[in-house]
N, C-alpha and C positions, 0 to 999 in steps of 0.2 A: 279297618273301615268302620266308621261310626254307624251306630244304630242298625246293625245287621247281626243276626245270629251267626255265631261261628259254626263250623262243622262239629260233629259229635266228638267231644273230648273225653270219651270213656264214660258215657252215661249222663253227661251234662253238656250244656252249651252256654256260651257267654255272649253278652252284648255290651259293647263299650259305648258310652254316651259322650257326646261332644263336651269338652271341658274336663274330662277324666284325668288328663295329664297336666292340668294347669299348675297345681302345686309343685310337682316335680320339675316342671319347666321354669317356673319363676323363682323358686327358692334357691339362693346360691349355696345353701348348706347341703342341698341334695346333690351329691356327686354321682351321677349316673354313669355306668360303664356298659359298653356294648361288648358282649363276650362271644367267643366262638364255641358252639355246642354247650352253652351254659357253664363253661369251665372258667373259673376266676383266674386261672393261670394263663389264659389265652385272651388277653384284652385286645380288642380291635380298635377301640376308641374310648375316650373318657371326656366327660363334660368339663371337668376342671383343667384338663390338658388342652382343651379347645380342639380336640381331634374327633369330637362327636358333637354334631349339631342336631337339635330336635326342635320341631315346631308343629303346631296343629294347623292343618289346612282344612279345606271344606270336606275332604274325604276321610281324614284320619290323622295319624301321626306320621309326619314326613321326617326322615332321618338321612343325614349325610355323615359318612365316616371317612376319615383320612387315616387308613390303617398303617401300621408300621411296615417298613421295608422287609423285615425278616419274617 
């Protein structure tokens, strides 16, 4: 969610501003992957494969994933 402080992340908090994702969303060279538990071996979706769709809406980053069957 844009412009709201996160919960405590171990002694610090973060705030994401609207537009923070613009470069990653617009640059075709940035191949973003959605991972399960941050594991690069467990890819749920990928921008280049068109199985991961991301866009900024009024609230924050909206994500749609078409995960693999297995």
